[in-house]
PyMOL CGO cylinders between C-alpha atoms (Angstrom):
from pymol import cmd
from pymol.cgo import CYLINDER

trace = [
    CYLINDER, 57.82, 104.04, 77.70, 61.28, 103.16, 79.08, 0.3, 1, 1, 1, 1, 1, 1,
    CYLINDER, 61.28, 103.16, 79.08, 62.87, 105.60, 81.51, 0.3, 1, 1, 1, 1, 1, 1,
    CYLINDER, 62.87, 105.60, 81.51, 65.87, 105.73, 83.82, 0.3, 1, 1, 1, 1, 1, 1,
    CYLINDER, 65.87, 105.73, 83.82, 65.09, 106.84, 87.36, 0.3, 1, 1, 1, 1, 1, 1,
    CYLINDER, 65.09, 106.84, 87.36, 67.25, 109.66, 88.68, 0.3, 1, 1, 1, 1, 1, 1,
    CYLINDER, 67.25, 109.66, 88.68, 66.06, 109.09, 92.25, 0.3, 1, 1, 1, 1, 1, 1,
    CYLINDER, 66.06, 109.09, 92.25, 64.04, 106.53, 94.20, 0.3, 1, 1, 1, 1, 1, 1,
    CYLINDER, 64.04, 106.53, 94.20, 60.36, 106.53, 93.21, 0.3, 1, 1, 1, 1, 1, 1,
    CYLINDER, 60.36, 106.53, 93.21, 58.07, 104.84, 95.66, 0.3, 1, 1, 1, 1, 1, 1,
    CYLINDER, 58.07, 104.84, 95.66, 56.44, 101.75, 94.22, 0.3, 1, 1, 1, 1, 1, 1,
    CYLINDER, 56.44, 101.75, 94.22, 58.37, 102.01, 90.93, 0.3, 1, 1, 1, 1, 1, 1,
    CYLINDER, 58.37, 102.01, 90.93, 62.05, 101.57, 91.61, 0.3, 1, 1, 1, 1, 1, 1,
    CYLINDER, 62.05, 101.57, 91.61, 65.31, 102.89, 92.89, 0.3, 1, 1, 1, 1, 1, 1,
    CYLINDER, 65.31, 102.89, 92.89, 67.79, 105.40, 91.47, 0.3, 1, 1, 1, 1, 1, 1,
    CYLINDER, 67.79, 105.40, 91.47, 69.37, 104.21, 88.19, 0.3, 1, 1, 1, 1, 1, 1,
    CYLINDER, 69.37, 104.21, 88.19, 66.70, 101.53, 87.58, 0.3, 1, 1, 1, 1, 1, 1,
    CYLINDER, 66.70, 101.53, 87.58, 65.47, 101.23, 83.99, 0.3, 1, 1, 1, 1, 1, 1,
    CYLINDER, 65.47, 101.23, 83.99, 61.70, 100.75, 84.11, 0.3, 1, 1, 1, 1, 1, 1,
    CYLINDER, 61.70, 100.75, 84.11, 58.76, 100.63, 81.73, 0.3, 1, 1, 1, 1, 1, 1,
    CYLINDER, 58.76, 100.63, 81.73, 55.83, 102.92, 82.58, 0.3, 1, 1, 1, 1, 1, 1,
    CYLINDER, 55.83, 102.92, 82.58, 52.90, 104.54, 80.80, 0.3, 1, 1, 1, 1, 1, 1,
    CYLINDER, 52.90, 104.54, 80.80, 53.99, 107.47, 78.64, 0.3, 1, 1, 1, 1, 1, 1,
    CYLINDER, 53.99, 107.47, 78.64, 51.91, 109.99, 80.62, 0.3, 1, 1, 1, 1, 1, 1,
    CYLINDER, 51.91, 109.99, 80.62, 53.51, 108.93, 83.91, 0.3, 1, 1, 1, 1, 1, 1,
    CYLINDER, 53.51, 108.93, 83.91, 56.95, 108.90, 82.24, 0.3, 1, 1, 1, 1, 1, 1,
    CYLINDER, 56.95, 108.90, 82.24, 56.49, 112.47, 81.08, 0.3, 1, 1, 1, 1, 1, 1,
    CYLINDER, 56.49, 112.47, 81.08, 55.38, 113.47, 84.57, 0.3, 1, 1, 1, 1, 1, 1,
    CYLINDER, 55.38, 113.47, 84.57, 58.54, 111.93, 86.09, 0.3, 1, 1, 1, 1, 1, 1,
    CYLINDER, 58.54, 111.93, 86.09, 60.72, 113.55, 83.43, 0.3, 1, 1, 1, 1, 1, 1,
    CYLINDER, 60.72, 113.55, 83.43, 59.17, 116.99, 84.10, 0.3, 1, 1, 1, 1, 1, 1,
    CYLINDER, 59.17, 116.99, 84.10, 59.73, 116.49, 87.83, 0.3, 1, 1, 1, 1, 1, 1,
    CYLINDER, 59.73, 116.49, 87.83, 63.42, 115.70, 87.11, 0.3, 1, 1, 1, 1, 1, 1,
    CYLINDER, 63.42, 115.70, 87.11, 62.96, 112.26, 88.67, 0.3, 1, 1, 1, 1, 1, 1,
    CYLINDER, 62.96, 112.26, 88.67, 63.69, 110.39, 85.42, 0.3, 1, 1, 1, 1, 1, 1,
    CYLINDER, 63.69, 110.39, 85.42, 65.14, 110.66, 81.95, 0.3, 1, 1, 1, 1, 1, 1,
    CYLINDER, 65.14, 110.66, 81.95, 64.25, 108.98, 78.68, 0.3, 1, 1, 1, 1, 1, 1,
    CYLINDER, 64.25, 108.98, 78.68, 66.06, 105.63, 78.26, 0.3, 1, 1, 1, 1, 1, 1,
    CYLINDER, 66.06, 105.63, 78.26, 67.63, 106.31, 74.85, 0.3, 1, 1, 1, 1, 1, 1,
    CYLINDER, 67.63, 106.31, 74.85, 70.98, 104.94, 73.59, 0.3, 1, 1, 1, 1, 1, 1,
    CYLINDER, 70.98, 104.94, 73.59, 73.01, 107.87, 74.91, 0.3, 1, 1, 1, 1, 1, 1,
    CYLINDER, 73.01, 107.87, 74.91, 71.46, 107.85, 78.40, 0.3, 1, 1, 1, 1, 1, 1,
    CYLINDER, 71.46, 107.85, 78.40, 71.78, 104.04, 78.61, 0.3, 1, 1, 1, 1, 1, 1,
    CYLINDER, 71.78, 104.04, 78.61, 75.47, 104.32, 77.63, 0.3, 1, 1, 1, 1, 1, 1,
    CYLINDER, 75.47, 104.32, 77.63, 76.02, 107.03, 80.25, 0.3, 1, 1, 1, 1, 1, 1,
    CYLINDER, 76.02, 107.03, 80.25, 74.25, 104.88, 82.86, 0.3, 1, 1, 1, 1, 1, 1,
    CYLINDER, 74.25, 104.88, 82.86, 76.47, 101.88, 82.07, 0.3, 1, 1, 1, 1, 1, 1,
    CYLINDER, 76.47, 101.88, 82.07, 79.59, 104.05, 82.31, 0.3, 1, 1, 1, 1, 1, 1,
    CYLINDER, 79.59, 104.05, 82.31, 78.47, 105.49, 85.64, 0.3, 1, 1, 1, 1, 1, 1,
    CYLINDER, 78.47, 105.49, 85.64, 77.68, 102.02, 87.01, 0.3, 1, 1, 1, 1, 1, 1,
    CYLINDER, 77.68, 102.02, 87.01, 81.09, 100.73, 85.90, 0.3, 1, 1, 1, 1, 1, 1,
    CYLINDER, 81.09, 100.73, 85.90, 82.79, 103.74, 87.48, 0.3, 1, 1, 1, 1, 1, 1,
    CYLINDER, 82.79, 103.74, 87.48, 80.95, 103.01, 90.75, 0.3, 1, 1, 1, 1, 1, 1,
    CYLINDER, 80.95, 103.01, 90.75, 82.01, 99.34, 90.62, 0.3, 1, 1, 1, 1, 1, 1,
    CYLINDER, 82.01, 99.34, 90.62, 85.64, 100.37, 90.02, 0.3, 1, 1, 1, 1, 1, 1,
    CYLINDER, 85.64, 100.37, 90.02, 85.50, 102.90, 92.87, 0.3, 1, 1, 1, 1, 1, 1,
    CYLINDER, 85.50, 102.90, 92.87, 83.97, 100.31, 95.23, 0.3, 1, 1, 1, 1, 1, 1,
    CYLINDER, 83.97, 100.31, 95.23, 86.76, 97.84, 94.35, 0.3, 1, 1, 1, 1, 1, 1,
    CYLINDER, 86.76, 97.84, 94.35, 89.36, 100.52, 95.07, 0.3, 1, 1, 1, 1, 1, 1,
    CYLINDER, 89.36, 100.52, 95.07, 87.72, 101.39, 98.40, 0.3, 1, 1, 1, 1, 1, 1,
    CYLINDER, 87.72, 101.39, 98.40, 87.44, 97.72, 99.36, 0.3, 1, 1, 1, 1, 1, 1,
    CYLINDER, 87.44, 97.72, 99.36, 91.13, 97.11, 98.60, 0.3, 1, 1, 1, 1, 1, 1,
    CYLINDER, 91.13, 97.11, 98.60, 92.08, 100.14, 100.71, 0.3, 1, 1, 1, 1, 1, 1,
    CYLINDER, 92.08, 100.14, 100.71, 89.79, 98.98, 103.53, 0.3, 1, 1, 1, 1, 1, 1,
    CYLINDER, 89.79, 98.98, 103.53, 91.51, 95.58, 103.54, 0.3, 1, 1, 1, 1, 1, 1,
    CYLINDER, 91.51, 95.58, 103.54, 94.92, 97.26, 103.84, 0.3, 1, 1, 1, 1, 1, 1,
    CYLINDER, 94.92, 97.26, 103.84, 93.61, 99.49, 106.64, 0.3, 1, 1, 1, 1, 1, 1,
    CYLINDER, 93.61, 99.49, 106.64, 92.18, 96.42, 108.41, 0.3, 1, 1, 1, 1, 1, 1,
    CYLINDER, 92.18, 96.42, 108.41, 95.59, 94.74, 108.46, 0.3, 1, 1, 1, 1, 1, 1,
    CYLINDER, 95.59, 94.74, 108.46, 97.18, 97.93, 109.83, 0.3, 1, 1, 1, 1, 1, 1,
    CYLINDER, 97.18, 97.93, 109.83, 94.58, 98.37, 112.56, 0.3, 1, 1, 1, 1, 1, 1,
    CYLINDER, 94.58, 98.37, 112.56, 94.55, 94.72, 113.64, 0.3, 1, 1, 1, 1, 1, 1,
    CYLINDER, 94.55, 94.72, 113.64, 98.31, 94.44, 114.03, 0.3, 1, 1, 1, 1, 1, 1,
    CYLINDER, 98.31, 94.44, 114.03, 98.50, 97.54, 116.26, 0.3, 1, 1, 1, 1, 1, 1,
    CYLINDER, 98.50, 97.54, 116.26, 96.90, 98.48, 119.57, 0.3, 1, 1, 1, 1, 1, 1,
    CYLINDER, 96.90, 98.48, 119.57, 95.31, 101.77, 120.55, 0.3, 1, 1, 1, 1, 1, 1,
    CYLINDER, 95.31, 101.77, 120.55, 96.65, 102.77, 123.97, 0.3, 1, 1, 1, 1, 1, 1,
    CYLINDER, 96.65, 102.77, 123.97, 94.80, 105.12, 126.32, 0.3, 1, 1, 1, 1, 1, 1,
    CYLINDER, 94.80, 105.12, 126.32, 95.26, 106.08, 129.96, 0.3, 1, 1, 1, 1, 1, 1,
    CYLINDER, 95.26, 106.08, 129.96, 92.50, 106.95, 132.41, 0.3, 1, 1, 1, 1, 1, 1,
    CYLINDER, 92.50, 106.95, 132.41, 92.50, 108.19, 135.99, 0.3, 1, 1, 1, 1, 1, 1,
    CYLINDER, 92.50, 108.19, 135.99, 91.58, 105.51, 138.51, 0.3, 1, 1, 1, 1, 1, 1,
    CYLINDER, 91.58, 105.51, 138.51, 90.37, 105.97, 142.08, 0.3, 1, 1, 1, 1, 1, 1,
    CYLINDER, 90.37, 105.97, 142.08, 91.67, 104.21, 145.21, 0.3, 1, 1, 1, 1, 1, 1,
    CYLINDER, 91.67, 104.21, 145.21, 89.18, 101.36, 144.85, 0.3, 1, 1, 1, 1, 1, 1,
    CYLINDER, 89.18, 101.36, 144.85, 90.14, 100.76, 141.19, 0.3, 1, 1, 1, 1, 1, 1,
    CYLINDER, 90.14, 100.76, 141.19, 87.12, 102.56, 139.80, 0.3, 1, 1, 1, 1, 1, 1,
    CYLINDER, 87.12, 102.56, 139.80, 87.65, 104.34, 136.47, 0.3, 1, 1, 1, 1, 1, 1,
    CYLINDER, 87.65, 104.34, 136.47, 86.55, 108.00, 136.45, 0.3, 1, 1, 1, 1, 1, 1,
    CYLINDER, 86.55, 108.00, 136.45, 86.03, 108.52, 132.73, 0.3, 1, 1, 1, 1, 1, 1,
    CYLINDER, 86.03, 108.52, 132.73, 85.52, 106.42, 129.62, 0.3, 1, 1, 1, 1, 1, 1,
    CYLINDER, 85.52, 106.42, 129.62, 86.93, 106.20, 126.11, 0.3, 1, 1, 1, 1, 1, 1,
    CYLINDER, 86.93, 106.20, 126.11, 84.43, 107.32, 123.48, 0.3, 1, 1, 1, 1, 1, 1,
    CYLINDER, 84.43, 107.32, 123.48, 84.23, 106.56, 119.78, 0.3, 1, 1, 1, 1, 1, 1,
    CYLINDER, 84.23, 106.56, 119.78, 85.38, 110.12, 119.12, 0.3, 1, 1, 1, 1, 1, 1,
    CYLINDER, 85.38, 110.12, 119.12, 88.63, 109.51, 120.99, 0.3, 1, 1, 1, 1, 1, 1,
    CYLINDER, 88.63, 109.51, 120.99, 89.19, 106.23, 119.14, 0.3, 1, 1, 1, 1, 1, 1,
    CYLINDER, 89.19, 106.23, 119.14, 88.52, 107.95, 115.79, 0.3, 1, 1, 1, 1, 1, 1,
    CYLINDER, 88.52, 107.95, 115.79, 90.99, 110.74, 116.61, 0.3, 1, 1, 1, 1, 1, 1,
    CYLINDER, 90.99, 110.74, 116.61, 93.65, 108.22, 117.64, 0.3, 1, 1, 1, 1, 1, 1,
    CYLINDER, 93.65, 108.22, 117.64, 93.19, 106.12, 114.47, 0.3, 1, 1, 1, 1, 1, 1,
    CYLINDER, 93.19, 106.12, 114.47, 93.36, 109.25, 112.32, 0.3, 1, 1, 1, 1, 1, 1,
    CYLINDER, 93.36, 109.25, 112.32, 96.42, 110.71, 114.02, 0.3, 1, 1, 1, 1, 1, 1,
    CYLINDER, 96.42, 110.71, 114.02, 98.44, 107.48, 114.37, 0.3, 1, 1, 1, 1, 1, 1,
    CYLINDER, 98.44, 107.48, 114.37, 97.54, 105.66, 111.15, 0.3, 1, 1, 1, 1, 1, 1,
    CYLINDER, 97.54, 105.66, 111.15, 96.00, 108.37, 108.92, 0.3, 1, 1, 1, 1, 1, 1,
    CYLINDER, 96.00, 108.37, 108.92, 92.92, 106.19, 108.39, 0.3, 1, 1, 1, 1, 1, 1,
    CYLINDER, 92.92, 106.19, 108.39, 89.57, 107.94, 108.02, 0.3, 1, 1, 1, 1, 1, 1,
    CYLINDER, 89.57, 107.94, 108.02, 86.89, 106.41, 110.26, 0.3, 1, 1, 1, 1, 1, 1,
    CYLINDER, 86.89, 106.41, 110.26, 83.57, 107.83, 111.41, 0.3, 1, 1, 1, 1, 1, 1,
    CYLINDER, 83.57, 107.83, 111.41, 81.25, 106.81, 114.22, 0.3, 1, 1, 1, 1, 1, 1,
    CYLINDER, 81.25, 106.81, 114.22, 78.75, 105.14, 111.86, 0.3, 1, 1, 1, 1, 1, 1,
    CYLINDER, 78.75, 105.14, 111.86, 81.38, 102.49, 111.16, 0.3, 1, 1, 1, 1, 1, 1,
    CYLINDER, 81.38, 102.49, 111.16, 81.42, 101.22, 114.77, 0.3, 1, 1, 1, 1, 1, 1,
    CYLINDER, 81.42, 101.22, 114.77, 79.46, 98.00, 115.25, 0.3, 1, 1, 1, 1, 1, 1,
    CYLINDER, 79.46, 98.00, 115.25, 78.70, 98.84, 118.90, 0.3, 1, 1, 1, 1, 1, 1,
    CYLINDER, 78.70, 98.84, 118.90, 77.60, 102.08, 120.56, 0.3, 1, 1, 1, 1, 1, 1,
    CYLINDER, 77.60, 102.08, 120.56, 79.16, 101.33, 123.93, 0.3, 1, 1, 1, 1, 1, 1,
    CYLINDER, 79.16, 101.33, 123.93, 81.83, 103.50, 125.51, 0.3, 1, 1, 1, 1, 1, 1,
    CYLINDER, 81.83, 103.50, 125.51, 84.80, 101.73, 127.07, 0.3, 1, 1, 1, 1, 1, 1,
    CYLINDER, 84.80, 101.73, 127.07, 85.24, 102.32, 130.79, 0.3, 1, 1, 1, 1, 1, 1,
    CYLINDER, 85.24, 102.32, 130.79, 87.21, 99.34, 132.07, 0.3, 1, 1, 1, 1, 1, 1,
    CYLINDER, 87.21, 99.34, 132.07, 90.94, 98.78, 132.39, 0.3, 1, 1, 1, 1, 1, 1,
    CYLINDER, 90.94, 98.78, 132.39, 92.60, 96.25, 130.14, 0.3, 1, 1, 1, 1, 1, 1,
    CYLINDER, 92.60, 96.25, 130.14, 92.05, 95.32, 126.52, 0.3, 1, 1, 1, 1, 1, 1,
    CYLINDER, 92.05, 95.32, 126.52, 88.69, 95.68, 124.80, 0.3, 1, 1, 1, 1, 1, 1,
    CYLINDER, 88.69, 95.68, 124.80, 88.03, 94.55, 121.25, 0.3, 1, 1, 1, 1, 1, 1,
    CYLINDER, 88.03, 94.55, 121.25, 86.13, 97.04, 119.10, 0.3, 1, 1, 1, 1, 1, 1,
    CYLINDER, 86.13, 97.04, 119.10, 84.70, 96.11, 115.69, 0.3, 1, 1, 1, 1, 1, 1,
    CYLINDER, 84.70, 96.11, 115.69, 84.83, 98.77, 112.97, 0.3, 1, 1, 1, 1, 1, 1,
    CYLINDER, 84.83, 98.77, 112.97, 83.28, 98.17, 109.55, 0.3, 1, 1, 1, 1, 1, 1,
    CYLINDER, 83.28, 98.17, 109.55, 85.70, 99.90, 107.18, 0.3, 1, 1, 1, 1, 1, 1,
    CYLINDER, 85.70, 99.90, 107.18, 83.74, 98.87, 104.07, 0.3, 1, 1, 1, 1, 1, 1,
    CYLINDER, 83.74, 98.87, 104.07, 80.81, 96.54, 103.34, 0.3, 1, 1, 1, 1, 1, 1,
    CYLINDER, 80.81, 96.54, 103.34, 81.96, 93.19, 104.74, 0.3, 1, 1, 1, 1, 1, 1,
    CYLINDER, 81.96, 93.19, 104.74, 85.44, 94.40, 105.79, 0.3, 1, 1, 1, 1, 1, 1,
    CYLINDER, 85.44, 94.40, 105.79, 85.39, 94.50, 109.59, 0.3, 1, 1, 1, 1, 1, 1,
    CYLINDER, 85.39, 94.50, 109.59, 88.52, 95.33, 111.58, 0.3, 1, 1, 1, 1, 1, 1,
    CYLINDER, 88.52, 95.33, 111.58, 88.72, 94.18, 115.19, 0.3, 1, 1, 1, 1, 1, 1,
    CYLINDER, 88.72, 94.18, 115.19, 90.79, 96.80, 116.99, 0.3, 1, 1, 1, 1, 1, 1,
    CYLINDER, 90.79, 96.80, 116.99, 92.39, 96.27, 120.40, 0.3, 1, 1, 1, 1, 1, 1,
    CYLINDER, 92.39, 96.27, 120.40, 91.78, 99.25, 122.66, 0.3, 1, 1, 1, 1, 1, 1,
    CYLINDER, 91.78, 99.25, 122.66, 94.07, 99.08, 125.69, 0.3, 1, 1, 1, 1, 1, 1,
    CYLINDER, 94.07, 99.08, 125.69, 93.26, 101.20, 128.73, 0.3, 1, 1, 1, 1, 1, 1,
    CYLINDER, 93.26, 101.20, 128.73, 95.84, 101.61, 131.47, 0.3, 1, 1, 1, 1, 1, 1,
    CYLINDER, 95.84, 101.61, 131.47, 95.67, 103.45, 134.78, 0.3, 1, 1, 1, 1, 1, 1,
    CYLINDER, 95.67, 103.45, 134.78, 97.26, 106.88, 134.76, 0.3, 1, 1, 1, 1, 1, 1,
]
cmd.load_cgo(trace, "trace")
């Protein structure tokens, strides 16, 4: 019996896969709300949903490319207190970078997008890679000056 998986099923497939299984197992998955029968209507709905996802991904990728250009042509400037011997007292975290990007450029970024987990605690320019979308990586210049 052909079914469409509504969620990942271990050893059988991932969400939205169309698979062939024994009718007893298919009925079990349908009762558990993990699958639906692969009839003409459900196949049509699946194709429409997949096309909508493709269209949405294209839109998000195009926006990410625009955001990348914006971020790479600008610098994020921060100031930190420095001691007599030139030692920096604090560091710049991803949270501060996210807030600056959001406030200055109105670009939504979260900490999962950062390619590195390191905080920045040295004066000068540091390059930070942010993956805005699958394969669209912006290299942002974070400039830290002494206060």
